[in-house]
N, C-alpha and C positions, 0 to 999 in steps of 0.2 A: 504493500500500500504506500510505502514511503516513496518520494520522488516528486513529480510534478502534480500540482493540484488540477483537477478536472475542470473544464469549462461547462460541464453539463449542469444546467440550472436545477436547484433544489428548492422545494417549497419550504418557506420559513414562516414563523409566527410574527405577527405585528408586535413591535416593542416600542414603548414610550416611557422612558425614565428621565431623570435629570441629566444623565450622562450618556444615554444611548437612545437611538431612534432607528427602527427598521420599518419602512413604509411600503416597500415593494413586496410582492407575493413570492418572489424567488431571488436567490443569490447563487451565482452572479446574475446581474440584470442583463437584458439584451444589449444595452449600450456598452456595458463593460466587456461583454463577450466580443462584440464587434471591434472595440478598441484593441483588445489583446490579440485577436486573430490578425488584425492588420499589422500590429507591431511584430508579431511572430514572423511575418513575411520578410522583415528587413533587419531583424536583430538576432544575435546568436541565442541559442536556446538557454545558455547560462543565465540569461536575464529573467527567466520565467520560473523561479522557484518558490515564489510567495503565493499566498491566497489571492484569488482573482478579484482585485479591487481596482477601480479607476478613480483617482483622486480629483475632486473639484476644488476643494479648499481645506485648509487646516486652521485650527485655532485652539490655543490652550492645551487641553489634554484630549482633544477630539480631532478626528479625521472624517470629513464628509465626502461621500462618493458622488458620482455624476447624477444620481437619481434622488439625492436628498437623504440617503441613509447616513446616520451619524454613528461612528464607532468610537468606543473608549479605547484610547491608544496605550498599549503596553510595550511599544517599541522605541519611542522617541526618535522616529525615523530610522536610525540605526545608531542609537545612543548619541544623538546629536542635539536634539531640541531640549536641552536641559532646562531652560527658563520657560518652556512652553512653545508650542507651534505659533509661528507668525506673530511674534511679540511686537507690540506697537513701537517700543523703543528701538528695536533693530530696524523695523520698517522705516521709521523716520530718519534714522542715521543713514541708511542706504539711500533713501530718497534725496537727502541733502547732499550727499557725496556725488550722486549722479548729476547734479547741477554743474559740477566743477570739472572733474576729469575721471575717466574710467580705468585708466591704465597708466603705469609709470615705469615698468620694468624695475631696475634697481636704482633709478634716479631718485634722489632724496625728496621727501616731502614731510610736512610737519606731523601729520597724524601717524605716519609710520614711526617717527620718533616717540610719539605719545604712547603707542602700543608697546614698543620695545621697552620703554621705561616702566610701563604698567606691569608687564610680565616679569621684569626683574624685581619690581617692588613686591609682588605677591609670591615669589618663589624664594628658596633659601639664599642666604647672603653669599654663599660661594658661587652662585650662578650669576654671572655678570655679562653674558654674551648671548645674543638672540639671532637666530637665522630663520627668517620667516619663509614658509613654504606653502604648499597647497593641500596635500593629503597626508594621512598618517603614515602610509607606506614610504612616502618621500622623506618624512622626518626620520624614520628608522634607517633608511638608506644613508641619510646624512650623518646619523649617529655612527653607523658602521664606518663610513668613509673618514670621519674626523678622528674616531678612536684609533683606527689603524694608522693613519698618518702620524698621530701623536706617538703611538708605540714605536713606529719605525724611526722617527726623529729622535726619540729619547732613549730607546732601548736597542736599536739596531733592526735590520731587515726581518729578523725572525719574530720580533715582538708584535704580532698582528693577529693572534688567535683570540676569538671571542667565544666565550661559553654562554650558551642559552639553554632552553629547557624543552624537554619533550612535552608535547601537547600545547605549546605556545603558538599564538597567532600574532604575527607582526605586520601583516599586509599581504598584497597579492603580486608585488613586483619580485623580480628574481632574487635580489639580495635579501629582501624581507622574508621571502618564503624559504630560502636556504637557512636563514637564522631562526625561522619558525620550527616547530617540532611536530607538525602534522604531516606524516610521510605521504599520504595520497596526494596532497597538494603539490608535492615536489616531483611527481612522476614525469611531468612534461619537461623538466630541466635536463635530465639525462646524466647529471653528475652532481657531486656535492663538493663545495669549496672545503678543502681540508682545514681551513682556518676558521670555519664556523661549525662548532661541535655542540651537541646537546647532551644533557644529563637529565635524570629523572627530577621532576618537580614534586614537591611534597603535597600530593593529592591523596589525602588520607582515606577517602572512600575507595580509591583504586590503588592501594599501597603496593609499591613495587616489591616490598618484602613479604607481602601476603598477609599482613596483620589485618584484623577485623576492624580495629578502631585505633585512634591516636592514643599513645601511652608514653608521653614524655620522651619521644624518640626523635626529636627534631635533629639531633646531632647525626643521626644516620644519613639524613638527606644533605646536611651540611658537609659531611665527610665526602660525599660524591664530588662536590665542587672542589674541596680541598685536595682530593686525590688527583684531579685533573691539573691543578696548579703544580703539584709535585711532579707529576708525570711529564709535564711540558716544560719544566725547568726554565722559568723566566720568559717564556714565549706568549703567555696570556696577557693581553692588553686590557681586557674588560669582561664583565659579566652583564649580559643583557637579559632583562626580565620584564614582563608585565607585572604591575603591582597586584593584580589578580588575574588569573588566566581567564580570558574572555570566553573560551569555549563552554564555560559552565559556571561562571562566577565563583571560581575556586580560589579561596584565600589560603595562604600558608599559615602554619601554626605560629603562635607568638614566639618571638625571638629569632625566627629564621633569617629575616633580612638583616637584622643587626649583625648576625654572625657572618653573613655573606659580605656585608660592607666591611667588616673587620678583616676578612681574608683579602679583600681588594686593597685595603690600605697597607697591609703588611707586604704586599707584592707589587706595589706601585702600579696597580691596575685600576680601571675605572668602573664605577657602579653606574650602569646605564639603565634607566627605568623608562618603560613605555607606558605612559599615562594617556594614550590617545583615547581609549574607552573610559578610563577611570577618573580623569581629571575634571575639574570645575564642578565639584559637588556631588558627583554620582554616588560615592560611597558614604556620604554623610560627613566628609571632610573636604576642604577645598581641593586637596590632592590626596590620593590614597596612601602615598608613602608616609603621610603624617600619622597614620595608624601605627606605623612601625618604628617611629622615632629614628629615621635615617634621612640622609640627604644625598641625592645622587650627584655624580659629576657631570652627567649628561642626562637630559630629560626630554622625552618626546611627547608633544601634546598635539591635539587636533580636535575634531568632532565638536564637543561642547564648548570650545573656546568662542565660537560664534553663535552657537545654537541655531545655525542656519547655513551660511555659505561656506565654500571650501577654503579653509585656511588651517595651516598647521605650523609647527615650529620645532626646531631643535634649540633648547635652552641649555647652556652649559658654562663651563669655566673658560675664560679667554685663553688661559695657558694651554688648553686643549684645542681650541677652535681657531687659532690664529696662524696655522702653518701654511694655509693655501694662499698663493699670491693673489693680489687684487685682480678681479675679473675672472678668476679660475674656478670659483664656486658660487654660482648664481642660479636663479630659477626664473623661467619666463613669467609665470603668473604668481611667483612668490611675492608677498606683500602687496597683492592687488588692492588698490585703494578702496574699492567698494567692500571687499571682504574685511579689510582692516577696520573700516567704519563699523561693520557688523560686529566684529570682535570687541571693539571698545564698548559698544552699547551693551553687548551681552555680559561682558565682565563687570561693567558697572552695575548692572541689574543683580548679578550674583553677589557682589560685595555690599549692596545696599541694605540698610536697616540691619546692621550687624550680621550680614550674611544670612538673612532669614530663609532664603531658598536652600542653602546648605543645611541649616538647622532643620528645616522641614524634611529634607531628604533623610536625615538621620531619624527624626521622630516618627514621621509617617512610614519610613522604611522599616523601623522596628515593628510598628503595628502591622504592616503588610507581611513582614517576615513571619510574625507569630501566626497569622492566618494561614500562610502557605505551609508552615511547618506542620500544621494539623492535617494536611493532606497525606502526609507520611503515616500518620496514625490511622487514617480512614481507608487508604488504599494500599494493598499489598504491593501493587505494581509501581507505586512511587518509592523508588529505592533511596533517593537522597534529595534533600533540599539544602542548598547552600546560598550564601549571599550576605550582603551588608548594604545599608543605605537603600538606594533605589535600584539595585541590581540583584536578581536572584536567578538561580538555575534549578529546575525541577527535572530530575533524571528518572526516566521510565525504564523499568526492567521487567523481564518475563519471570524472573526468579530472584528472590533476595539473596539466596545463598550463592548462586553462580554469577549474579549481576549481569546476566545476558541482556543486551540492549533490547528494548521493546520499541523499535522505530515505528511500527504501525500504529501503536497506541499514541505515541507523541504526535505523529502526522495527523491522525484523526482528531485528536484533542484540539489542535490548532484550527482545524476545519469547523469543529463544533462551536468553538469560541467565536469564530467569524460569523457563523449563522446566528449567533446570539448578540452580535454587535460589539465584540471585543477583538481588537486587532493584535495578533501575536506574530512573531517571526516564524518561519518554517523551522522545524527542529534543527538543532546544531549538535556539534560533538562528533567524535570519530564514529559513533554508532548511530548518528542522526536520531538520538533519543532524548535530547535535553531541551526542555522548554525554557527560553530566556525571557525573563520578566523584567523590563526596565522602562517604566513610564517616565514622562517628564517629571522633573523634581518638584514642580508646583502642585502635584496631585495631593489633595487633602485626604483625611481619613475616611470620609464618607464615600468618596470615589474609590479609594483603595479597598474598602469593604465590599463594594459592588464588584470590583475587579476580581477579588479573591473568590467571591461567591460564584461568579460565572466560570472561572477556571475550574472550580470544584464541580460545578454542574456539567461542564464540558468533558471532564475526565470520566464522570459517571456515564454520560451519553455515549462517549467513545467506546468504553468498555462494553456497553450493551450492544452497540453496532458490530463490534469485532466478534463478540461471542455469539451473537444471534444471527 
C-alpha cells in the first residue's frame, strides 16, 4: 500500500470545526485531480509522493484547497512556516522590498548587513561569520567545503575527514547525501567519498547493540566516535550532526553532544551542527543545541529562518571560514534581497514578546506530546513516539518485539487524516513507517487537541481498513 497516493476520489463526510472544513463530497476533488494529472505530464514522478491536495491559499495553521476545503496543517510546509503560513509581517516586508530591487548577487546592501548582524546576535558568541545561501543542502555543502579547507590549511592535506551519522539526512545534493546516513538515497552516486564516514547515532529505540531501552549507556555511542578519531590519527577535521535526526524526531540521550564536543576540542576538530529543520523555535528553544549546552563551530540553518522563502546560511567562526579568496565562494541567489527581507521579518516575529512563539512551541508541544504518547498505550502497532517542542515522530510497527516496519498502516493513516481535514507528510524513515508531526509553532492547545484526536481516529480507521 505504501508509495504513491491514488487519485481515485473517495466519499468523505462534511466537516465544520474551528480548525477544519470539508465541503466537497469527495477527496481529491475533480479540480485537484485535473491539476495533478496535468503536472504529472511535465514533472518527474518524484514530485508526487504526498496526499493529493491542490493549494489555493494558506494562513496561520491552515491550508485551503482549490475547492474551499480547509485542512489543519501538521507539516509547516516542510518544517518551514514556523511563525504560521502567510504571516502578514513577512508579506509586508517582501512587498516593501519588491518596490526597490529584487536581486543583488553579492553586491552589498544594507538589509543584508542587518540580517548578518541579527544572526550573529542570536547565535553563540564564537560564531562571528555568516555566509548567506538558498537551501539547507547548500548550507551543508558549504559547511563541508569550509571545514575541509580549514583542516587542510591547519593540519595538512590528510586532515579532511568528516564523521557523520547513520540515519542522518542533510539534503539531496551529492555532498549532502554522501554525508547523510540513509544508504538508499546514495545509490545513484555510485561511490562514497572516503573522507565522509558514518557511525551509529544513539537511536535508543533501534539500539545498535540490541538493548531494549536506554540504560545509562551513552558512552557506548560516544566511544564509536572516539574510536574513529583514534583510528584516523589526526585526519578528522569535524563531526557533522543534526541536532535531532529528522527522519523521526530522534533526540540523543542527555550528555551525548557534550561528550562529542569535548572529543572535537581535544582533537582540534570542528563541531558542525545542522539546524536546518530544528532551528528558530521548532524544539521549544531558539536553537536545538541549547538543549545540550554546547556551541558549534559551524552551524547550518534554513527553513524556519524565513518561515516562507528560500534562504539558508552557514554561520561559523571566521578563523574557519576565511580561507577562500575573494570571489571564490559565492552563490547566485544567496542573500537574495526579497528573501533577506522575509528572514528579518520572521526572526523579529520569533524574538518578539520574549520569544512567545518559542515558548508556545515548548508549552503546546509538551501538551501535544502527552496526547501523542497515549497512542502508544492504545495501539499495539504504535511502536514508538519521540519528539520535543513542535516536532514528533510516530513509528508504526507490525510487531513490538521485532519492530518490523508497518509502512501500510502509516501510509493509510496519512490518507485517513487527509479525508478528515488534517494534512500530514507521507510517511518517512528507512521503513516508510514514521508519521512526522510538526505544525506551525503558533498552534494553540485547542488546535493541538483536535490534531491529536484526528490522528488517533485516523490510526483506528486505518487499522480497520487494513484488517477488513
